[in-house]
FIKE-137285 format. One record per residue: residue in one letter; x, y, z of N, C-alpha, C in turn. Coordinates in steps of 0.02 Angstrom, whole numbers. Example, Ala and Ser with C-alpha at 12.3 -4.5 7.8 and 13.67 -1.06 7.14 Angstrom:
! residues 2
(a; (660; -284; 390); (615; -225; 390); (660; -165; 390))
(s; (642; -112; 354); (684; -53; 357); (645; 2; 394))
END
This chain:
! residues 224
(m; (7031; 2940; 5009); (7044; 2981; 4949); (7014; 2945; 4888))
(n; (6985; 2982; 4843); (6957; 2954; 4782); (7014; 2938; 4733))
(r; (7036; 2876; 4732); (7095; 2858; 4692); (7082; 2866; 4618))
(s; (7020; 2851; 4595); (7006; 2854; 4524); (7013; 2925; 4499))
(l; (6987; 2974; 4537); (6993; 3043; 4516); (7065; 3067; 4521))
(t; (7100; 3042; 4572); (7170; 3062; 4581); (7212; 3041; 4522))
(v; (7203; 2980; 4499); (7241; 2954; 4442); (7229; 2995; 4379))
(v; (7165; 3006; 4364); (7149; 3043; 4304); (7174; 3114; 4308))
(a; (7168; 3144; 4367); (7191; 3213; 4375); (7267; 3217; 4365))
(a; (7303; 3168; 4392); (7376; 3167; 4385); (7395; 3158; 4312))
(l; (7361; 3114; 4278); (7377; 3102; 4207); (7360; 3164; 4166))
(a; (7303; 3195; 4181); (7284; 3255; 4144); (7335; 3310; 4154))
(a; (7361; 3315; 4215); (7411; 3365; 4229); (7473; 3354; 4186))
(s; (7492; 3291; 4178); (7550; 3275; 4136); (7537; 3295; 4063))
(f; (7477; 3277; 4038); (7461; 3291; 3969); (7457; 3366; 3957))
(a; (7440; 3405; 4009); (7430; 3476; 3999); (7492; 3518; 4011))
(a; (7547; 3488; 4025); (7607; 3527; 4043); (7639; 3557; 3981))
(s; (7617; 3616; 3962); (7642; 3645; 3900); (7714; 3667; 3904))
(a; (7739; 3676; 3962); (7810; 3694; 3969); (7854; 3634; 3980))
(m; (7826; 3577; 3987); (7859; 3514; 4000); (7899; 3513; 4064))
(a; (7897; 3563; 4099); (7938; 3566; 4159); (7900; 3544; 4220))
(q; (7837; 3530; 4215); (7799; 3510; 4273); (7798; 3434; 4280))
(s; (7768; 3399; 4231); (7766; 3327; 4236); (7810; 3292; 4187))
(t; (7837; 3329; 4138); (7883; 3300; 4091); (7940; 3349; 4080))
(q; (7998; 3332; 4103); (8054; 3377; 4099); (8088; 3370; 4031))
(p; (8097; 3424; 3994); (8137; 3421; 3934); (8211; 3412; 3951))
(p; (8251; 3388; 3903); (8321; 3376; 3917); (8358; 3439; 3938))
(a; (8406; 3431; 3980); (8448; 3487; 4000); (8497; 3503; 3944))
(a; (8530; 3559; 3950); (8579; 3578; 3899); (8634; 3527; 3894))
(p; (8651; 3504; 3834); (8705; 3455; 3827); (8771; 3486; 3850))
(a; (8814; 3444; 3876); (8880; 3468; 3897); (8922; 3482; 3835))
(p; (8964; 3533; 3837); (9007; 3548; 3780); (9049; 3488; 3761))
(a; (9060; 3478; 3696); (9098; 3421; 3673); (9170; 3423; 3697))
(s; (9199; 3483; 3698); (9267; 3491; 3722); (9279; 3564; 3737))
(a; (9331; 3577; 3776); (9347; 3646; 3793); (9366; 3686; 3731))
(t; (9396; 3651; 3682); (9419; 3686; 3622); (9361; 3704; 3577))
(s; (9315; 3656; 3566); (9261; 3668; 3520); (9210; 3717; 3546))
(s; (9204; 3723; 3613); (9153; 3767; 3641); (9182; 3832; 3668))
(a; (9246; 3844; 3659); (9277; 3903; 3688); (9250; 3966; 3656))
(a; (9241; 4019; 3697); (9217; 4083; 3672); (9274; 4118; 3635))
(p; (9256; 4166; 3592); (9308; 4202; 3556); (9356; 4236; 3605))
(s; (9418; 4243; 3584); (9469; 4274; 3626); (9448; 4344; 3647))
(g; (9453; 4357; 3712); (9436; 4423; 3737); (9363; 4431; 3756))
(a; (9321; 4381; 3743); (9250; 4385; 3761); (9243; 4388; 3836))
(r; (9206; 4437; 3860); (9201; 4447; 3932); (9128; 4450; 3955))
(k; (9081; 4447; 3911); (9010; 4453; 3930); (8984; 4386; 3956))
(v; (8936; 4393; 4002); (8903; 4334; 4030); (8829; 4338; 4014))
(a; (8799; 4282; 3995); (8727; 4279; 3979); (8695; 4223; 4018))
(v; (8630; 4229; 4027); (8591; 4175; 4058); (8537; 4153; 4010))
(i; (8518; 4090; 4014); (8465; 4064; 3971); (8426; 4011; 4010))
(a; (8361; 4010; 4001); (8320; 3957; 4030); (8316; 3902; 3976))
(f; (8364; 3857; 3976); (8372; 3811; 3920); (8311; 3767; 3910))
(q; (8287; 3736; 3964); (8230; 3690; 3957); (8168; 3726; 3931))
(q; (8152; 3784; 3961); (8094; 3822; 3939); (8103; 3846; 3867))
(a; (8165; 3863; 3849); (8178; 3887; 3782); (8165; 3833; 3730))
(v; (8190; 3772; 3743); (8178; 3717; 3696); (8104; 3705; 3688))
(a; (8067; 3706; 3744); (7995; 3693; 3742); (7956; 3747; 3707))
(s; (7982; 3809; 3707); (7945; 3864; 3678); (7961; 3877; 3604))
(t; (8008; 3840; 3575); (8020; 3846; 3503); (7960; 3820; 3465))
(n; (7953; 3842; 3404); (7897; 3817; 3363); (7899; 3741; 3357))
(e; (7959; 3715; 3348); (7967; 3642; 3341); (7949; 3607; 3407))
(g; (7968; 3637; 3463); (7952; 3608; 3528); (7877; 3609; 3541))
(r; (7844; 3664; 3526); (7772; 3668; 3536); (7735; 3619; 3490))
(q; (7761; 3611; 3430); (7731; 3564; 3383); (7738; 3492; 3408))
(a; (7797; 3476; 3435); (7808; 3409; 3462); (7762; 3395; 3521))
(l; (7753; 3445; 3564); (7708; 3437; 3621); (7637; 3421; 3598))
(a; (7614; 3459; 3548); (7546; 3448; 3522); (7538; 3378; 3493))
(q; (7589; 3354; 3459); (7586; 3288; 3428); (7583; 3233; 3482))
(v; (7623; 3240; 3534); (7623; 3190; 3587); (7557; 3192; 3625))
(q; (7531; 3251; 3638); (7467; 3257; 3672); (7411; 3225; 3631))
(q; (7414; 3235; 3565); (7363; 3205; 3522); (7368; 3129; 3522))
(k; (7429; 3103; 3525); (7439; 3031; 3526); (7409; 2999; 3588))
(f; (7415; 3034; 3645); (7392; 3006; 3708); (7321; 3027; 3727))
(a; (7289; 3068; 3686); (7221; 3091; 3702); (7171; 3033; 3708))
(p; (7174; 2982; 3664); (7126; 2926; 3671); (7134; 2890; 3738))
(k; (7197; 2880; 3760); (7208; 2846; 3824); (7183; 2888; 3881))
(s; (7192; 2953; 3877); (7167; 2997; 3929); (7091; 2994; 3933))
(a; (7058; 2992; 3876); (6985; 2987; 3874); (6962; 2920; 3902))
(e; (7000; 2867; 3886); (6982; 2801; 3911); (6986; 2798; 3987))
(l; (7038; 2826; 4015); (7046; 2826; 4087); (6992; 2869; 4121))
(k; (6974; 2924; 4088); (6920; 2967; 4115); (6855; 2928; 4117))
(a; (6841; 2889; 4064); (6779; 2850; 4062); (6778; 2797; 4117))
(e; (6835; 2765; 4129); (6838; 2714; 4181); (6831; 2746; 4250))
(s; (6858; 2806; 4258); (6851; 2842; 4321); (6778; 2859; 4334))
(d; (6744; 2881; 4282); (6673; 2897; 4289); (6632; 2835; 4308))
(q; (6652; 2777; 4280); (6618; 2715; 4295); (6626; 2697; 4369))
(v; (6686; 2705; 4394); (6698; 2690; 4465); (6657; 2737; 4509))
(d; (6654; 2800; 4491); (6615; 2848; 4531); (6541; 2830; 4530))
(t; (6517; 2806; 4473); (6447; 2785; 4469); (6433; 2726; 4515))
(l; (6478; 2677; 4516); (6471; 2620; 4560); (6470; 2641; 4633))
(k; (6511; 2689; 4651); (6512; 2714; 4720); (6447; 2747; 4739))
(k; (6420; 2787; 4692); (6357; 2821; 4706); (6300; 2771; 4713))
(q; (6301; 2719; 4671); (6250; 2667; 4675); (6253; 2630; 4742))
(l; (6314; 2617; 4765); (6323; 2583; 4829); (6298; 2627; 4886))
(q; (6313; 2689; 4882); (6291; 2735; 4935); (6214; 2742; 4935))
(a; (6185; 2745; 4875); (6113; 2752; 4870); (6076; 2690; 4896))
(a; (6107; 2632; 4886); (6074; 2569; 4908); (6069; 2566; 4984))
(g; (6118; 2595; 5017); (6116; 2599; 5090); (6109; 2531; 5123))
(s; (6064; 2528; 5171); (6054; 2468; 5210); (6012; 2415; 5176))
(t; (5989; 2429; 5115); (5948; 2380; 5079); (5989; 2321; 5054))
(l; (6055; 2328; 5052); (6098; 2274; 5028); (6115; 2226; 5084))
(s; (6121; 2163; 5066); (6144; 2114; 5114); (6219; 2123; 5125))
(p; (6245; 2099; 5180); (6318; 2105; 5192); (6359; 2075; 5135))
(d; (6337; 2019; 5109); (6375; 1987; 5054); (6374; 2029; 4991))
(e; (6315; 2058; 4975); (6310; 2099; 4915); (6352; 2162; 4923))
(r; (6351; 2193; 4981); (6391; 2252; 4993); (6466; 2236; 4987))
(a; (6486; 2179; 5014); (6557; 2159; 5010); (6577; 2147; 4938))
(t; (6533; 2116; 4899); (6547; 2103; 4829); (6556; 2168; 4790))
(r; (6512; 2215; 4802); (6516; 2280; 4767); (6580; 2317; 4787))
(l; (6597; 2314; 4850); (6657; 2348; 4874); (6720; 2318; 4841))
(r; (6721; 2252; 4834); (6778; 2219; 4802); (6782; 2239; 4728))
(t; (6725; 2244; 4696); (6724; 2264; 4625); (6752; 2334; 4617))
(i; (6730; 2379; 4660); (6754; 2448; 4657); (6828; 2451; 4671))
(d; (6851; 2414; 4721); (6922; 2415; 4738); (6964; 2387; 4681))
(d; (6941; 2333; 4650); (6978; 2304; 4594); (6983; 2353; 4536))
(k; (6928; 2387; 4521); (6928; 2435; 4466); (6973; 2495; 4481))
(e; (6974; 2516; 4544); (7017; 2572; 4562); (7091; 2553; 4557))
(k; (7107; 2492; 4578); (7177; 2470; 4573); (7198; 2465; 4500))
(s; (7154; 2438; 4458); (7168; 2433; 4387); (7178; 2502; 4356))
(l; (7135; 2549; 4375); (7140; 2617; 4350); (7205; 2650; 4372))
(q; (7225; 2636; 4434); (7288; 2663; 4460); (7347; 2638; 4419))
(r; (7348; 2573; 4405); (7403; 2544; 4366); (7404; 2572; 4295))
(q; (7346; 2576; 4264); (7343; 2601; 4196); (7364; 2674; 4192))
(g; (7344; 2713; 4243); (7363; 2783; 4244); (7438; 2792; 4251))
(q; (7469; 2752; 4294); (7541; 2757; 4304); (7578; 2736; 4241))
(d; (7555; 2683; 4209); (7587; 2660; 4147); (7580; 2713; 4092))
(a; (7521; 2742; 4086); (7509; 2793; 4035); (7552; 2854; 4047))
(q; (7558; 2874; 4110); (7599; 2933; 4125); (7672; 2920; 4111))
(s; (7696; 2860; 4126); (7765; 2842; 4112); (7778; 2842; 4036))
(d; (7731; 2813; 3998); (7738; 2812; 3925); (7738; 2882; 3897))
(f; (7695; 2925; 3925); (7691; 2994; 3901); (7757; 3031; 3913))
(q; (7784; 3024; 3972); (7847; 3057; 3988); (7904; 3032; 3944))
(q; (7904; 2967; 3930); (7956; 2939; 3887); (7949; 2967; 3816))
(a; (7888; 2972; 3792); (7877; 2999; 3725); (7898; 3072; 3721))
(m; (7885; 3110; 3774); (7905; 3180; 3775); (7981; 3186; 3775))
(s; (8014; 3145; 3814); (8087; 3147; 3818); (8118; 3131; 3751))
(e; (8092; 3080; 3717); (8119; 3062; 3652); (8107; 3117; 3600))
(a; (8047; 3147; 3603); (8030; 3198; 3554); (8075; 3260; 3562))
(f; (8092; 3277; 3624); (8129; 3339; 3635); (8204; 3331; 3639))
(q; (8229; 3269; 3643); (8301; 3260; 3647); (8335; 3286; 3584))
(g; (8307; 3268; 3526); (8337; 3291; 3463); (8333; 3366; 3455))
(i; (8278; 3396; 3478); (8270; 3469; 3473); (8321; 3503; 3518))
(a; (8332; 3475; 3577); (8380; 3504; 3624); (8450; 3505; 3595))
(q; (8469; 3451; 3562); (8536; 3448; 3532); (8544; 3502; 3479))
(k; (8494; 3510; 3436); (8497; 3561; 3383); (8496; 3631; 3413))
(f; (8456; 3640; 3465); (8451; 3705; 3497); (8518; 3724; 3528))
(y; (8552; 3676; 3556); (8617; 3690; 3587); (8667; 3716; 3535))
(t; (8664; 3687; 3476); (8709; 3709; 3422); (8696; 3782; 3404))
(v; (8632; 3800; 3399); (8613; 3869; 3384); (8635; 3915; 3441))
(l; (8625; 3893; 3503); (8646; 3932; 3561); (8721; 3945; 3560))
(q; (8759; 3893; 3545); (8832; 3900; 3544); (8854; 3950; 3491))
(d; (8824; 3945; 3431); (8841; 3992; 3377); (8822; 4063; 3396))
(y; (8763; 4071; 3427); (8740; 4137; 3447); (8787; 4168; 3498))
(a; (8807; 4129; 3548); (8851; 4154; 3601); (8918; 4175; 3573))
(q; (8946; 4135; 3530); (9012; 4151; 3501); (9007; 4211; 3455))
(s; (8953; 4216; 3416); (8946; 4272; 3370); (8935; 4338; 3406))
(n; (8907; 4335; 3466); (8891; 4396; 3503); (8940; 4410; 3561))
(g; (8995; 4374; 3562); (9048; 4389; 3609); (9036; 4370; 3681))
(y; (8995; 4318; 3693); (8983; 4295; 3761); (9037; 4244; 3780))
(g; (9068; 4255; 3837); (9118; 4209; 3861); (9090; 4155; 3905))
(l; (9028; 4164; 3929); (8996; 4116; 3974); (8921; 4122; 3968))
(v; (8888; 4065; 3962); (8814; 4063; 3962); (8793; 4015; 4017))
(i; (8752; 4040; 4063); (8730; 4000; 4120); (8658; 3976; 4108))
(d; (8646; 3912; 4118); (8578; 3884; 4112); (8543; 3894; 4179))
(e; (8497; 3942; 4184); (8464; 3956; 4247); (8407; 3907; 4261))
(s; (8392; 3862; 4215); (8339; 3813; 4228); (8369; 3748; 4254))
(s; (8435; 3743; 4257); (8467; 3682; 4281); (8475; 3682; 4356))
(q; (8467; 3625; 4387); (8475; 3618; 4459); (8549; 3610; 4478))
(q; (8593; 3602; 4429); (8663; 3591; 4443); (8705; 3655; 4440))
(t; (8675; 3710; 4417); (8713; 3772; 4411); (8714; 3811; 4476))
(p; (8764; 3855; 4486); (8765; 3897; 4546); (8706; 3945; 4547))
(v; (8684; 3968; 4603); (8624; 4010; 4608); (8638; 4081; 4583))
(v; (8600; 4103; 4532); (8607; 4172; 4508); (8559; 4215; 4549))
(i; (8585; 4262; 4587); (8541; 4302; 4628); (8516; 4364; 4591))
(w; (8549; 4382; 4537); (8526; 4438; 4497); (8556; 4433; 4427))
(a; (8516; 4454; 4378); (8541; 4459; 4309); (8499; 4511; 4274))
(s; (8531; 4554; 4236); (8495; 4606; 4200); (8457; 4574; 4141))
(k; (8405; 4608; 4119); (8365; 4583; 4063); (8408; 4574; 4001))
(s; (8456; 4619; 3993); (8498; 4615; 3933); (8543; 4553; 3933))
(a; (8553; 4523; 3993); (8595; 4463; 3997); (8556; 4400; 3980))
(d; (8489; 4404; 3981); (8447; 4345; 3966); (8438; 4339; 3891))
(i; (8468; 4289; 3861); (8465; 4281; 3788); (8415; 4227; 3767))
(t; (8372; 4206; 3813); (8324; 4152; 3798); (8282; 4168; 3736))
(a; (8249; 4226; 3736); (8204; 4244; 3681); (8243; 4252; 3616))
(a; (8302; 4281; 3619); (8342; 4292; 3559); (8362; 4227; 3526))
(v; (8383; 4179; 3567); (8405; 4114; 3540); (8345; 4074; 3514))
(v; (8289; 4078; 3548); (8228; 4045; 3524); (8209; 4072; 3456))
(a; (8211; 4139; 3448); (8194; 4170; 3384); (8242; 4147; 3329))
(e; (8306; 4144; 3345); (8355; 4123; 3296); (8345; 4049; 3277))
(y; (8329; 4009; 3328); (8317; 3937; 3314); (8257; 3929; 3268))
(n; (8202; 3966; 3283); (8142; 3961; 3241); (8157; 3979; 3169))
(q; (8199; 4031; 3160); (8216; 4053; 3093); (8257; 3999; 3057))
(k; (8306; 3970; 3092); (8349; 3920; 3060); (8313; 3854; 3049))
(s; (8267; 3836; 3094); (8233; 3772; 3086); (8181; 3774; 3030))
(g; (8154; 3832; 3017); (8103; 3838; 2965); (8035; 3811; 2986))
(v; (8027; 3793; 3049); (7963; 3767; 3074); (7918; 3825; 3094))
(t; (7858; 3827; 3065); (7812; 3881; 3081); (7778; 3869; 3148))
(a; (7754; 3922; 3178); (7720; 3916; 3242); (7655; 3877; 3234))
(p; (7640; 3830; 3280); (7578; 3792; 3275); (7518; 3837; 3285))
(a; (7463; 3820; 3252); (7402; 3860; 3258); (7374; 3854; 3328))
(p; (7344; 3908; 3354); (7314; 3905; 3421); (7259; 3853; 3423))
(a; (7254; 3817; 3480); (7202; 3766; 3488); (7134; 3800; 3489))
(a; (7086; 3768; 3455); (7019; 3797; 3450); (6979; 3787; 3513))
(s; (6993; 3732; 3549); (6954; 3715; 3608); (6967; 3763; 3665))
(s; (6915; 3777; 3703); (6920; 3822; 3761); (6954; 3788; 3819))
(t; (6966; 3721; 3811); (6996; 3683; 3866); (7071; 3675; 3856))
(t; (7098; 3716; 3811); (7170; 3713; 3799); (7207; 3721; 3864))
(p; (7252; 3674; 3881); (7287; 3679; 3945); (7331; 3741; 3948))
(h; (7336; 3768; 4007); (7379; 3826; 4018); (7441; 3805; 4055))
(s; (7496; 3837; 4039); (7559; 3821; 4072); (7559; 3847; 4143))
(t; (7595; 3813; 4186); (7602; 3834; 4255); (7670; 3867; 4263))
(t; (7671; 3926; 4290); (7734; 3961; 4300); (7759; 3951; 4370))
(t; (7821; 3930; 4375); (7851; 3921; 4441); (7911; 3966; 4446))
(p; (7927; 3990; 4506); (7985; 4035; 4513); (8048; 4001; 4491))
(r; (8091; 4037; 4457); (8154; 4009; 4435); (8207; 4017; 4489))
(r; (8251; 3968; 4494); (8309; 3975; 4537); (8360; 4017; 4500))
(r; (8383; 4069; 4533); (8436; 4111; 4504); (8503; 4086; 4528))
(t; (8557; 4099; 4490); (8622; 4075; 4511); (8673; 4129; 4516))
(t; (8719; 4119; 4561); (8768; 4170; 4576); (8829; 4164; 4532))
(t; (8846; 4217; 4500); (8906; 4217; 4460); (8932; 4287; 4457))
(t; (8991; 4296; 4435); (9020; 4362; 4429); (9045; 4373; 4359))
(t; (9039; 4432; 4335); (9064; 4448; 4269); (9131; 4482; 4276))
(s; (9174; 4469; 4228); (9240; 4501; 4230); (9236; 4568; 4196))
(h; (9275; 4613; 4217); (9274; 4681; 4189); (9340; 4696; 4155))
END
């Protein structure tokens, strides 16, 4: 396997994860501070679902944070790409030389390529780890603020229960009506309250696209 290309491809995938759910997971919904502070209004019987992680990432503030982190790591991504290209060039040169090289010269070139690939692998792993950490830090604060808006929205609209359908710890929802999904409504309310404008569309044609994966639904029952 071409390790140099694999490393760069993996890092690029992390940098391009616009939903943060592929290579960088945004924080999950914070747990309620207490049963009293998070209790729904008396008599509330409605149930709602929300994709909390995707919602945080899709707010104007979340998209802006993603762009800033991507910009910060762009030089490192370019550096790793250049080193990967260098390794590929050395491989092509070795292949082109064929049998004209002495055994010692071939062994020397192979060691050089191997050393460079190992170095590239380490740098790629370190860069990806740093990128994920930066994303987590950037979105933790947004998630906390978003949760506050979500709580206010749910209480104001008479919801007695809100299920996070993006969490792996929730029960499986096998069906939910569109009217029960408040993701877009809460994102809109958060954008309004935060005052952060939507980031301008990227001019480059190489703007990464988000990858959509099927959501796990969770099973719950509504009271009547």
